[in-house]
DRENDRENDO-218090 format. One record per residue (C-alpha): residue in three letters; x, y, z. Coordinates in steps of 0.001 Angstrom, whole numbers, plus 500000, padded with zeros to 6 digits. Layout:
BEGIN
AlaXYZ/...
***
This chain:
BEGIN
Met418753193487478285/Lys418581191642481976/Val419727193597484589/Leu421306191898488095/Gln421394193908491085/Tyr422997192872494090/Pro422234194318497159/Ile425295196798498655/His425607196846502408/Cys427915199818503911/Gln428867200104507453/Ile431376202321509281/Ser433610200791512053/Leu436703200992513679/Met438591197832512844/Val441488196212514189/Ala443764193777513067/Val446917192739514264/Ala448827189395513935/Gly445947188054513063/Val443537189502515340/Trp439877191112514273/Gly438145193472516255/Ala435226195768515229/Gly433997199093517620/Thr432128202130516971/Ala433559205682517466/Gly431368208968518183/Leu432215212757517375/Thr431722214958519731/Gln428922217931519590/Gly431294220482520408/Ala433408220254517502/Phe430802219271514790/Gly427600220361516362/Ser428174223985517075/Ser428814227183515675/Asp431212228935518212/Pro434529228959517366/Asn435652228953520828/Gln434273225580521544/Leu435684224265518255/Leu439465225786519410/Asn438723224454522739/Pro437134221139522988/Pro436827219601526382/Ile439382216950527371/Val438574213392526624/Lys439299210395529183/His438487206955527997/Tyr439520203607528818/Gln441569201190526864/Leu442159197250527298/Asp445742195949525831/Cys445680192410524888/Glu448381189863524380/Tyr447627186201523240/Leu450263183672523902/Ser450571179957524876/Leu453589178063526750/Asp454249175471529365/Pro454970177109532745/Asn457869174634532985/Lys459730175472530391/Pro458464178862529009/Met461611180565527178/Glu461383176683525044/Ser457684176789524516/Tyr456588180385524589/Lys454498180949521345/Pro453058184523520493/His449435184306519103/Gly449075188151518081/Ser448193191042519946/Gly445003194395520354/Met443409196797521160/Leu440295198249522833/Gly438248200997523831/Ala434687200672525964/Gly431755199432523379/Ala434124197706520947/Thr434903193799520199/Leu438087192353519624/Gly438286188549518410/Met441000186112517749/Ser440852183015516278/Trp443191180283518108/Arg444708177343515878/Asp447101174712516390/Asn447232170515516364/Val445034170056519552/Arg442737173248519758/Arg440296175016517297/Phe438137178177518935/Gln437509181487518753/Thr437867184092521778/Ser436014187460521764/Ile436100190004523842/Thr433836192963524201/Ser434156195915526868/Gln431189198455528018/Leu430879200892530338/Lys428326200436533083/Asp427732202888535808/Lys431113204133535393/Arg432662200584535598/Phe434943199028533045/Leu433207195993532185/Val434949193306530083/Gln433581190461528936/Val435635186720527175/Arg433469184511525396/Ile435331181330524310/Thr433672179220521574/Pro435272175761520100/Tyr434538175329516118/Gly435394172950513631/Ser436946169153514899/Asp437633170826518867/Thr436099168672520998/Val438236169285523788/Thr437932172955524467/Pro434711173915526496/Ala432457177009526000/Arg432243179261528327/Thr432334182921529278/Ile434395185051531918/Asp433416188531533143/Leu435618190746534586/Asp435328194390536148/Leu438793196023535128/Ser437828199549536674/Asp441075199343538737/Leu443513199391535979/Gln445321196275537218/Ala446737193612534551/Arg445156190574534607/Ser446050186662533293/Val442901185121531815/Glu443778181034531309/Ile441744180154528269/Ala442743176592527833/Arg445346173579529190/Asn446593170659527367/Pro447482167416528683/Asp451345168361527722/Gly451205171181529961/Arg450796174009527251/Val448704176276528303/Tyr446556179294526475/Trp446660183036527719/Ile445692185963527372/Asn447136189052529268/Met444963192200529486/Thr446429195944530550/Pro443942198230531280/Ser444386201965531107/Ile443459205158530928/Lys444136207448527760/Ile443350211293528534/Ile442890213154524362/Asp443777217097524832/Ser442211218446521598/Lys443023222476522344/Ala444403223931519068/Thr447635225276519225/Arg449623227527516930/Leu451801225647514186/Arg455510227292514898/Glu457725226521512669/Ser460687227110515259/Ala459306223723516751/Leu460248221754513933/Asp463505223269513476/Leu463543222670509872/Thr466907225080509091/Ser468872222689511097/Trp471111220364509191/Asn471277216445510038/Leu474069215414507959/Ile475275211655509305/Gly476765209190506949/Ser476192212227504162/Pro478863211450500894/Val480785214422499904/Val481622214479496630/Val484174217038494699/Asp484089218148491190/Asp481160215857490155/Thr483933212992490026/Thr485943212371493452/Tyr484344210952496644/Val486547212384499494/Gly484411210800502682/Asn481395211193504467/Met480346213587507070/Gly478811213242510837/Val477506216003511927/Ser474402216855512607/Gly472134219935515405/Gly472820223599513944/Pro471682225805511018/Leu474990226789510192/Ala477590223764508307/Tyr480724223686506627/Val483024221455504332/Glu486525221841504163/Thr489168220167502297/Ser492784221197501563/Ala491903221424497804/Ile488688223319497057/Gly488951225144500479/Arg485908226103503091/Phe482426225986501975/Glu479859227422504922/Phe476294226798504232/Ala472758227538505549/Leu469057227630504463/Val468769230945505727/Pro471211234167504633/Phe473983234920506978/Lys476767237323507293/Gly479119237421504074/Ala477369234329502373/Glu475155234733498745/Leu473018232318497253/Ala475160229467495762/Gly473577226264496407/Val470334224215495818/Leu468581221341498413/Ser466640218824496322/Lys465491215647497654/Gly468240215402499783/His470963216247497522/Leu472910219216498189/Gln474540221208495523/Leu477347223587496423/Arg479342226086493880/His482317228744494040/Lys483614229949490770/Ala484492226635489218/Lys484736224732492126/Ser481731222450493103/Leu480850220378496375/Asp477844217979496620/Ile476382216214499605/Tyr473867213300499733/Gly471532211604501543/Val471294215355503456/Gln467803215335506297/Asn466700218621508173/Gly464442219012510979/Arg463830217629514124/Pro463115214361513873/Pro465256214265510649/Met463636213990507470/Gln464422214652503579/Leu462469218035503022/Pro459892217356500495/Gly459053219662497861/Gly462130222122496856/Pro464620223460495297/Tyr465390225155497978/Lys467709228254497635/Ile471280227869500025/Trp473356230691501324/Val477501229957500760/Lys480220231106502223/Trp483621229850500776/Ser486986230997502209/Ala490467229615501166/Pro492369226675503579/Ser492539226928506582/Ala496447227121508354/Asp495487223662509705/Gln494361222476506468/Gln497899224177504879/Thr499750221697507318/Gln498008218379506594/Met498200218691502846/Gln501977217560503528/Glu501009214542505449/Ile498974212386502927/Pro500060209560502631/Ser503378209069500059/Ser502341205406498801/Ala498920203598498005/Glu499716200871500610/Glu500263203332503250/Phe496939205311502173/Ile494832201880502093/Gln496230201418505642/Val495211204862506583/Ile491305204530505224/Lys490902200964506656/Ala491703202184509844/Gln489405204722509751/Phe486183202500508407/Ala486733199882511554/Glu486808202904513915/Arg483580203803512451/Gly482580200046513123/Gln482524200215508785/Thr483364197806506003/Pro486127199723503955/Pro485712199251499914/Asp488586197043498232/Asp492446197476498255/Asp491892198072494224/Glu488987200927494409/Leu491440202169497814/Arg494450202234495201/Ala492550203710492524/Gly491095206485494621/Tyr494442207353495847/Glu495626207876492356/Lys493543210701492391/Ile493693212147495413/Lys497759212419495617/Asp497748214752492791/Met494617216782493751/Lys495664216590497579/Leu492248216991498833/Leu492677215126502316/Pro491693215593505080/Leu488038216299505308/Ser486890218099508099/Cys483104219498509040/Gly480881220599511579/Val477793222353512345/Arg477076225647514699/Gly474322228156515182/Ile473983231703513623/Gly474994234227516325/Arg473245237324516379/Ala475739239935514730/Glu475794237234511751/Arg472143236988511190/Val470879238538508101/Glu467236239678508561/
***
């Protein structure tokens, strides 16, 4: 049996590939983190500063920039790295290579232009720049007879990296706070009664005239009992024969759907408030009036309402169950309400 062997080449590099831009460089590891057995050096590494160069590739006719502007990509590199790009249109074919280095504490950049293929109009040349002063530069690469100019806009900066270890605090993520913006509410597994539009606190509530007031939280609070679960953005609340489901639920800062779960939910139920009882009598007396009310509410939010047939079918369910109106809110948990 004949065995074919092919050489295998391995290379570890930092690659930058944005909008057709290619780049390669090297990155080193500090001895403080990996070469020392001193835990203090591991937890408190020195603050690191390094140069960074952001590059934007473009072409345009300066006499009509809005009409002629063409973006050709962008990229970023640090000292000791290379960033390259191929330019190609019906006039030119060339490559640009940007190489940076630190020399005598100066941030030096070299731009190399190399034509290829059928391009006989772009001259090969090299441009050397000292960007230590952090002043932005625009480098003209080539100019066409029709007025189009090829540019590289370069913006140098100094980045500061502080890798000091800090303690993870759950309070910083605020995972118990609710974000219920646009979350649909469904009663008794069948009837959609509207969307919530509140966020910012750990104790939320939903109230309708038919099922009463549900207050709920991810932490225990006075007067509440375990009567719900949260899983994959779906909140299920129960009280005796009454059920309330809320979808599209997020928590924390920034808002996110909590991974894992299901999570326990503490729920406090109470009868409809006097305001809700009063508003029960204000439910539209006809389907046509109901359709007008709902359409006005959607218009206020800048949303498209369901069609008339869907609204009419919804009214037939609501007029007997008296589920409207829906009210909701969030707030903090007061010291007297907290349960350790």
